[in-house]
Each structure stands twice: as structure tokens, then as C-alpha cells.
Wavefront OBJ file of the C-alpha trace (Angstrom):
o trace
v 117.730 99.889 82.261
v 114.058 99.372 81.882
v 112.123 96.488 83.324
v 108.914 95.705 82.829
v 107.546 94.018 86.309
v 104.969 92.134 87.117
v 105.926 90.575 90.267
v 103.984 91.610 93.070
v 106.466 92.057 95.400
v 108.297 95.251 93.847
v 107.110 98.029 96.410
v 107.314 100.535 93.540
v 103.907 98.758 91.996
v 102.143 100.508 94.978
v 101.979 104.271 95.141
v 104.735 104.462 98.030
v 107.332 102.260 99.396
v 106.986 98.491 99.854
v 103.597 97.966 101.241
v 103.267 97.016 104.834
v 100.707 94.164 104.864
v 100.187 90.646 105.837
v 101.396 88.589 103.268
v 99.625 85.622 103.981
v 95.924 87.328 104.090
v 96.666 90.171 101.067
v 98.668 87.853 98.612
v 96.813 84.702 99.268
v 92.982 85.123 100.577
v 89.920 86.985 99.343
v 88.022 89.174 102.131
v 85.625 86.924 101.924
v 87.650 83.721 102.895
v 89.401 85.749 105.948
v 85.619 86.237 107.126
v 84.449 82.858 106.707
v 87.527 81.585 108.801
v 87.073 84.298 111.388
v 83.399 83.994 111.731
v 83.922 80.051 111.729
v 86.475 80.587 114.742
v 84.112 82.531 116.619
v 81.058 79.864 116.130
v 83.307 77.012 117.317
v 84.157 78.786 120.541
v 80.725 79.878 121.026
v 79.253 76.306 120.825
v 82.157 75.288 123.058
v 81.745 78.077 125.566
v 77.520 77.462 125.544
v 77.846 73.535 125.944
v 80.290 74.394 128.713
v 78.124 76.336 130.493
v 74.727 73.848 130.188
v 77.134 70.813 131.244
v 78.498 72.838 134.497
v 74.578 73.277 135.491
v 74.633 69.464 135.201
v 77.761 69.172 136.975
v 79.251 67.304 134.154
v 82.742 68.649 134.721
v 84.677 66.040 132.361
v 82.533 67.503 129.448
v 82.599 70.838 130.984
v 86.372 70.701 130.537
v 86.492 69.382 126.972
v 83.740 71.964 125.762
v 86.175 74.831 127.333
v 88.655 73.197 125.374
v 86.954 73.864 122.129
v 86.248 77.043 123.189
v 89.830 78.023 124.026
v 90.707 76.569 120.376
v 87.985 78.393 118.686
v 89.089 81.880 120.461
v 93.001 80.923 119.452
v 91.973 80.640 115.967
v 90.422 83.931 115.704
v 93.212 85.618 117.629
v 95.837 84.185 115.354
v 94.005 85.212 112.473
v 93.380 88.991 113.727
v 97.070 89.354 113.912
v 97.873 88.235 110.474
v 99.110 84.260 111.227
v 95.881 82.890 109.317
v 97.619 79.939 107.850
v 99.601 78.827 110.982
v 96.038 79.637 113.151
v 94.122 77.693 110.810
v 96.334 74.355 111.339
v 97.066 74.997 114.580
v 93.372 74.963 115.264
v 92.264 72.598 112.875
v 94.936 69.718 115.180
v 93.600 71.075 118.287
v 90.152 70.580 116.669
v 90.793 66.905 115.650
v 92.346 66.089 119.254
v 88.999 67.005 120.953
v 86.772 65.569 118.927
v 88.719 62.112 118.828
v 88.762 62.727 122.839
v 85.219 63.294 123.151
v 84.145 60.665 120.369
v 85.952 57.791 122.147
v 85.896 58.845 126.208
v 82.592 60.835 126.248
v 80.349 61.150 123.202
v 79.921 56.994 122.891
v 76.723 55.893 121.116
v 74.051 54.014 123.414
v 70.453 52.793 123.049
v 68.826 56.279 123.582
v 71.225 58.336 121.378
v 73.991 58.038 118.593
v 77.607 59.396 118.680
v 77.253 62.606 117.317
v 80.357 64.951 118.130
v 82.436 62.981 115.083
v 80.238 65.122 112.842
v 82.261 68.217 113.635
v 85.232 66.037 112.210
v 83.626 66.910 108.888
v 83.875 70.334 109.620
v 87.343 70.691 110.360
v 87.585 68.704 107.263
v 85.704 71.390 105.142
v 87.881 74.267 106.799
v 91.057 72.453 105.830
v 90.327 71.898 102.417
v 89.405 75.549 102.029
v 92.791 76.204 103.579
v 94.268 73.710 100.810
v 92.804 75.761 98.021
v 94.704 78.777 99.218
v 98.186 77.160 99.313
v 99.021 73.256 98.727
v 100.626 71.904 102.054
v 101.243 68.278 102.949
v 100.603 69.196 106.657
v 97.120 70.673 105.472
v 96.883 67.385 103.293
v 97.746 65.194 106.288
v 95.118 66.938 108.533
v 92.198 66.603 106.120
v 92.874 62.716 105.926
v 93.226 62.364 109.583
v 89.895 63.998 109.928
v 88.067 61.781 107.351
v 89.334 58.801 108.452
v 88.805 59.631 112.197
v 85.086 60.104 111.128
v 85.069 57.010 109.267
v 86.197 54.934 112.523
v 84.033 57.077 114.670
v 80.639 56.429 112.431
v 81.437 52.830 111.976
v 83.013 51.257 115.078
v 80.702 50.697 118.124
v 83.212 52.077 120.487
v 81.854 51.911 124.178
v 83.946 53.714 127.275
v 83.315 53.653 130.747
v 83.304 57.219 131.174
v 79.714 58.151 129.997
v 79.079 60.886 132.395
v 76.465 62.834 130.567
v 72.791 62.317 131.498
v 70.564 60.588 129.222
v 68.381 63.475 128.391
v 71.704 65.679 127.790
v 72.395 63.265 125.274
v 69.127 63.287 123.642
v 69.016 67.041 123.398
v 72.561 67.382 122.579
v 72.329 65.038 119.842
v 69.809 66.844 118.046
v 71.526 70.256 119.129
v 74.866 69.260 117.774
v 73.552 67.507 114.555
v 71.766 70.991 113.775
v 74.810 72.936 114.641
v 77.520 70.876 112.621
v 75.043 70.812 109.673
v 74.447 74.246 109.708
v 78.777 74.614 109.883
v 79.143 72.363 107.075
v 76.604 74.072 104.960
v 78.635 77.424 105.431
v 81.759 75.867 104.525
v 80.242 74.392 101.511
v 78.925 77.946 100.765
v 82.569 79.316 101.381
v 83.950 77.011 98.797
v 81.327 77.650 96.411
v 81.622 81.079 96.645
v 85.046 80.998 96.182
v 85.219 79.224 93.609
v 82.869 81.581 91.928
v 85.155 84.354 92.576
v 87.824 82.864 91.198
v 86.207 82.012 87.912
v 85.018 85.660 88.005
v 88.549 86.984 88.386
v 89.864 85.119 85.975
v 87.272 86.183 83.306
v 88.102 89.983 84.614
v 91.948 89.158 83.877
v 91.493 87.846 80.783
v 89.064 90.249 79.680
v 91.296 93.349 80.943
v 94.063 91.690 78.498
v 91.879 91.865 75.632
v 89.785 95.149 76.465
v 93.272 97.172 76.986
v 92.555 97.739 80.550
v 96.650 97.273 81.346
v 99.262 99.643 81.064
v 102.579 100.246 81.978
v 104.063 103.340 83.765
v 107.991 104.238 83.792
v 110.172 104.918 86.730
v 113.582 106.062 86.078
v 116.583 104.424 86.485
v 120.307 106.574 86.581
v 123.825 106.183 86.610
v 126.437 107.400 89.062
v 126.160 110.934 87.779
v 122.422 110.680 88.171
v 121.902 110.674 84.007
v 118.968 108.338 83.340
v 119.906 105.231 81.505
v 116.387 103.755 81.274
v 113.736 103.074 83.409
v 111.633 100.109 84.917
v 108.065 99.674 83.363
v 105.502 98.774 86.054
v 102.171 97.058 85.033
v 98.772 98.709 86.286
v 95.274 97.300 85.924
v 92.721 99.820 85.598
v 89.223 97.885 85.604
v 86.172 100.049 84.864
v 84.422 97.599 87.393
v 87.160 97.430 90.111
v 88.833 100.459 89.773
v 92.591 100.757 89.979
v 93.658 97.612 91.220
v 97.015 97.231 93.126
v 99.932 94.798 91.465
v 99.867 92.942 95.024
v 96.414 91.970 94.481
v 95.996 90.863 91.061
v 99.655 89.445 90.142
v 99.331 86.794 92.740
v 95.914 85.863 91.500
v 97.120 85.996 87.780
v 99.868 83.310 88.966
v 97.657 81.178 90.700
v 94.962 81.248 87.885
v 98.093 79.855 85.407
v 97.294 83.688 83.779
v 100.978 84.615 83.978
v 102.330 83.538 80.345
v 99.445 85.311 78.602
v 99.905 88.469 80.568
v 103.402 88.044 80.672
v 103.759 87.455 76.875
v 101.314 90.593 76.425
v 104.097 92.525 78.816
v 106.639 91.488 76.478
v 105.351 92.104 73.461
v 104.275 96.019 74.313
v 107.833 96.370 75.775
v 109.695 95.390 72.859
v 107.479 97.610 70.956
v 108.766 100.690 73.044
v 112.090 99.597 72.675
v 112.344 99.359 68.989
v 110.852 102.719 68.924
v 113.361 103.881 71.478
v 115.678 102.444 68.848
v 114.537 104.831 65.926
v 115.238 107.879 68.092
v 118.778 109.279 68.791
v 117.514 110.547 72.195
v 116.237 107.045 73.299
v 118.394 104.476 71.731
v 120.711 104.377 74.726
v 117.603 103.027 76.641
v 117.438 99.496 77.766
v 114.524 97.393 78.509
v 114.253 94.906 81.296
v 111.198 92.397 81.512
v 110.528 90.526 84.886
v 110.034 86.898 83.908
v 108.004 84.773 86.209
v 109.134 81.224 86.675
v 106.440 80.034 84.969
v 106.659 81.729 82.059
v 110.348 81.248 81.704
v 109.697 77.470 82.290
v 107.160 77.228 79.387
v 108.402 75.439 76.684
v 108.034 77.844 73.942
v 109.302 80.733 76.172
v 112.730 80.954 73.709
v 110.462 80.672 70.672
v 108.349 83.131 71.736
v 110.965 85.910 72.837
v 112.803 85.151 69.364
v 109.320 85.666 67.559
v 108.756 88.630 69.465
v 111.890 90.913 68.523
v 111.635 89.921 65.175
v 108.334 90.976 64.715
v 108.795 94.436 66.673
v 112.509 95.001 65.290
v 113.528 95.250 68.982
v 117.307 95.412 69.614
v 117.810 92.069 71.511
v 120.914 93.941 72.988
v 118.646 96.445 74.789
v 116.677 93.498 76.372
v 116.979 92.409 79.841
v 115.234 89.487 80.969
v 115.028 89.757 84.928
v 114.522 86.772 87.040
v 113.547 86.648 91.099
v 115.499 83.967 92.964
v 111.972 81.888 93.195
v 113.557 80.303 89.970
v 116.171 78.679 91.528
v 114.239 76.321 93.260
v 112.866 74.951 90.183
v 114.896 72.345 87.541
v 118.547 74.595 87.728
v 119.970 72.819 84.483
v 116.710 73.643 82.639
v 117.053 76.627 83.906
v 120.539 77.504 82.661
v 119.747 75.628 79.294
v 117.162 78.170 78.710
v 119.239 81.257 79.587
v 121.932 80.191 77.672
v 119.521 80.307 74.718
v 118.464 83.829 75.381
v 122.021 84.604 75.883
v 123.006 83.445 72.280
v 119.963 85.987 71.078
v 122.173 88.844 72.745
v 119.580 89.489 75.571
v 120.996 90.268 78.722
v 119.819 88.162 81.984
v 119.622 90.062 85.266
v 118.791 88.556 89.082
v 116.212 90.503 90.846
v 116.377 91.200 94.892
v 119.441 89.433 95.205
v 120.019 88.097 98.543
v 116.011 87.514 99.471
v 115.528 84.029 98.274
v 117.777 81.346 97.496
v 120.868 82.171 95.943
v 124.106 81.473 96.415
v 127.766 81.742 95.107
v 127.490 78.641 93.426
v 124.324 79.599 91.469
v 126.093 83.217 90.655
v 128.853 81.466 89.449
v 126.733 78.876 86.864
v 123.993 81.194 86.116
v 124.526 83.237 82.776
v 123.465 86.605 84.466
v 125.202 89.813 84.046
v 122.987 91.772 86.163
v 122.615 91.707 89.956
v 119.592 93.864 91.720
v 120.468 94.488 95.047
v 116.943 94.210 97.035
v 115.296 97.317 98.438
v 115.822 96.110 101.891
v 119.541 96.241 102.044
v 119.293 99.411 100.576
v 117.732 100.899 102.734
v 119.413 99.608 106.231
v 122.935 99.958 104.595
v 122.958 103.655 106.048
v 122.064 102.630 109.701
v 123.062 99.451 110.285
v 127.291 98.386 109.761
v 126.298 95.330 109.182
v 123.916 96.120 106.187
v 126.419 98.120 104.850
v 129.187 95.629 105.128
v 126.683 93.224 103.627
v 125.853 95.358 100.618
v 129.555 96.371 100.020
v 130.447 92.814 99.878
v 127.582 91.489 97.466
v 128.848 94.746 95.292
v 132.628 93.258 95.559
v 131.471 89.820 94.537
v 129.380 90.546 91.733
v 132.008 92.624 90.195
v 134.651 89.822 90.662
v 132.098 87.818 89.070
v 132.120 90.037 86.355
v 128.567 91.171 86.965
v 127.069 94.841 87.277
v 125.176 95.708 90.178
v 122.153 97.950 90.781
v 120.750 98.972 93.524
v 116.714 99.494 93.876
v 114.751 101.647 96.700
v 117.089 104.395 96.697
v 115.479 107.034 98.495
v 118.022 109.505 99.851
v 121.551 111.109 98.781
v 123.081 109.721 101.691
v 121.992 105.809 100.182
v 123.160 106.862 96.570
v 126.454 107.865 98.003
v 127.410 104.981 100.194
v 125.992 102.826 97.436
v 128.310 104.688 94.606
v 131.343 104.557 97.267
v 130.655 100.564 97.089
v 130.957 100.573 93.376
v 127.243 100.434 92.187
v 126.932 101.968 88.906
v 123.192 102.077 88.233
v 120.384 103.310 90.793
v 116.776 103.141 90.751
v 114.449 104.881 93.387
v 111.816 107.761 94.428
v 114.421 110.009 94.703
v 115.349 110.070 91.041
v 111.639 109.725 89.890
v 108.256 108.066 90.655
v 106.411 105.857 87.910
v 105.345 108.132 85.208
v 103.202 107.541 81.988
v 105.590 106.753 78.842
v 105.011 110.503 77.288
v 106.116 112.030 80.501
v 109.234 109.701 80.736
v 110.238 110.374 77.255
v 109.866 114.318 77.765
v 112.183 113.792 80.978
v 114.612 112.416 78.441
v 114.317 114.903 75.869
v 115.059 117.593 78.799
v 117.988 115.877 80.156
v 119.423 115.423 76.356
v 118.946 119.195 75.293
v 120.903 119.836 79.055
v 123.803 117.724 77.905
v 123.911 119.765 74.509
l 1 2 3 4 5 6 7 8 9 10 11 12 13 14 15 16 17 18 19 20 21 22 23 24 25 26 27 28 29 30 31 32 33 34 35 36 37 38 39 40 41 42 43 44 45 46 47 48 49 50 51 52 53 54 55 56 57 58 59 60 61 62 63 64 65 66 67 68 69 70 71 72 73 74 75 76 77 78 79 80 81 82 83 84 85 86 87 88 89 90 91 92 93 94 95 96 97 98 99 100 101 102 103 104 105 106 107 108 109 110 111 112 113 114 115 116 117 118 119 120 121 122 123 124 125 126 127 128 129 130 131 132 133 134 135 136 137 138 139 140 141 142 143 144 145 146 147 148 149 150 151 152 153 154 155 156 157 158 159 160 161 162 163 164 165 166 167 168 169 170 171 172 173 174 175 176 177 178 179 180 181 182 183 184 185 186 187 188 189 190 191 192 193 194 195 196 197 198 199 200 201 202 203 204 205 206 207 208 209 210 211 212 213 214 215 216 217 218 219 220 221 222 223 224 225 226 227 228 229 230 231 232 233 234 235 236 237 238 239 240 241 242 243 244 245 246 247 248 249 250 251 252 253 254 255 256 257 258 259 260 261 262 263 264 265 266 267 268 269 270 271 272 273 274 275 276 277 278 279 280 281 282 283 284 285 286 287 288 289 290 291 292 293 294 295 296 297 298 299 300 301 302 303 304 305 306 307 308 309 310 311 312 313 314 315 316 317 318 319 320 321 322 323 324 325 326 327 328 329 330 331 332 333 334 335 336 337 338 339 340 341 342 343 344 345 346 347 348 349 350 351 352 353 354 355 356 357 358 359 360 361 362 363 364 365 366 367 368 369 370 371 372 373 374 375 376 377 378 379 380 381 382 383 384 385 386 387 388 389 390 391 392 393 394 395 396 397 398 399 400 401 402 403 404 405 406 407 408 409 410 411 412 413 414 415 416 417 418 419 420 421 422 423 424 425 426 427 428 429 430 431 432 433 434 435 436 437 438 439 440 441 442 443 444 445 446 447 448 449 450 451 452 453 454 455 456 457 458 459 460
């Protein structure tokens, strides 16, 4: 069955197996953003280390301890980012720097007649870094840290809080005031530059994606799907973007961006219409009319108020047979309004369309959902398929998924099959359809149709 997939988590969209990349960085951050966080953390560590050395020479050991804490915090953020834990590193680093800045502002860097308090300026830098992170992914924890930074800044900037622990010489306070004001302002300016650059990048990316749609830069390639006898019963149509400026852009990169920019409804509409045109053409040929078409629907697309009407109109306009059309959902749709989802899927079922649940077992599925949702096909995620041969636990899990699905009247398709050993084991468990590199890699439509014609002549 053909499925038009524009969900970035499917490894077949890449040339090879599922890409082994850091999902935090590859899916959510631009290279510029990652570099900004890296250099920012190194700058914080550098400032802390330099000031620790300076105050050590002056014998102000309490200040040295605080500055070394700043150095460790900045270095820890950098190490976490290098290891791929950017989101966690930024949050932990912000919390540590917030605490350090408050302690320094309350106990060490108190205003005097010779010099004002200055360390609280770094709270604005921490808040700015937090805002950059918040733009990547809306998080209550991140929002709370930003709020605490701004509130602490207001308190330390406004309240004449003094402390008996003033251990810095006046000359150090005077020089430090100017030096820290300069460094904090420079870091804040760098944060603003990163914000502007990211907004510009997103705006340009949005324009490029829309232009790609109108200029015909998107195209579909087809990966065969087979039955138990390895006869082709359809194909998975995978979305590609060949940009004149960017070259061949991986779906792992542009699909999440399109989703974040709110373009998936438009792009998904193109995929649905193009797929239905192909389905209608196949329906007019005796060689291809047995093939089915499955189109992956994103949550934002499904939840659009006009989605059912758009599907109905597209079927009428293209003349595609709805009985050969499969709309495929990922498990992320289950975290939305489940009653609304059920209502939408029932409306689509009334048109004769088949509903499939993709990557089963990796998200939010449960037996209660399977019983309530009007789905007819379950796709076992490739991770289970690849582990089934080498792990008895995984094999048992796959077998139970197949049995449960069949008991509920659902058909089962296994994706990511790469060896005959996997195929035979899955067939033994009761899978009736398969997809993977062993049966064929994604190919142009003409190549796929030639494959079907060769098979048809071989069966004649």
C-alpha cells in the first residue's frame, strides 16, 4: 500500500536506515543556534575563569569560589551541548547561573558609594539565552526560569540590599564594574544578534518552503511494499525536496521546520492531491489498479477544521478510488482531543477510506485506543522489526502485537524489514504485508511502474 510520508521520523526518507543523529539538535536547532549556545557557554566559562584568577591574586577567596562556580557552570553547558544534550544543558546551566548571580548580588556584589551593583546584568544574558531556547520548544520550566531571571534582575537593580560579606577591594569593585558592564552588554548584544538571525532564518526558510511548493521543487519517490509471497501490492511514496539553492534537503531537516512554521497543512494538501492523482492514474490501468495508496497525515493537518472537506473534494476532483486510499496517522495524534479525532476519522471512514496507525508501539498507543479508534491497519515500527531476530523479548512483543491486532480485526504491516530472516519470522507471526530495503529502495514513479509491469508479465 502506498503511503505518502512527510513525517520526518521515518528513516526511509534518508538514503539508508533510520538516521542516527541527536534528535534535539538535528530536529530543532539551526547550526547558528547551536554555535550561539556553544560560544555563549564558553564565554561564560572564560569570564568566570579570568575573574577567578584576578581575585585569587587579590586574595579574595570567597569571590574566587563564586567565579570558579561560574566557570564550572559554563563548561558543563558546553560539554552537555557537545554530547548532544543541548536542551538539558541549557536548562541546567541557566538554573546554576541564576543561583550564582543571586548569591553574588546579595552577598558580594552589593552597591557602595564608590560602585554600583553590576553582577545582576548577567541575569539579562541568562534570560536572553532562555528565550532563545524557548523559541525552539515551548516549555513551562524554561518560561519559569526566564521569569525568575527577570524578577531577580528587578529586585537586585532596585533594592538597596547590603551585606556584611563585602570582601572585594574598592579598586577591584571600580575596575570590575566597568569590565563586567562591558562584558555583560557585549554578551547581551550577541544574544540579540542570535535572536534576530534565527528569526531571519525562519522567515527565509518559510519563504523557501512555500516557493518550493509553487516552483515544483517537491517530488515523490516510491518504495515497494509486498505481501507474504513478496509480490508488490503497493509502495510508500516519500516526499523529497530538491532545492536549487540548498540542494537535496533531507526530510529530517525540512519536515520539522515546516511543522513549526505552520506549513504542513499546505504541503500536506499538495501531497494528498498529488498522491490521489497517481492513485487515479493507476485505477485506469489493469496493471496498477490493485495498488493502494497511503498518505501520512500530520496532527496539524488532521485537526484542521476543513480537512474532511478537503479530502472529499480532492477525491472528487482527481477521480481517485477512496477504497484504495489509506490515511496514515502517527501516535502523536492520540495526545490531542481524542473524541474529536474519532469523529474526524469516522467521517473519513464513511468515504470509504482506510485508516492506518504508523510506528505502533513507539508513542501513546494502548489497547483502549486501538479498540476505540476506527483504524484498519497497524504498522509495526522498524525498531521492533530489527530487534525481533536477535532478542526473544522483542520477538515476543512483535508476536503479541500481531495477535492482538488480528483479534481486533486489524491487518498488520511490518516496516523496516532488511533480511529474509526478519521476513520469515514476521510472516510466521502473522504479518501479511512488508516493507523494507530488502524488497526495494525508494525509486522514481516510472521505475516503480516498470517494476509492476515486469511482475505482471512474470505472473502471466
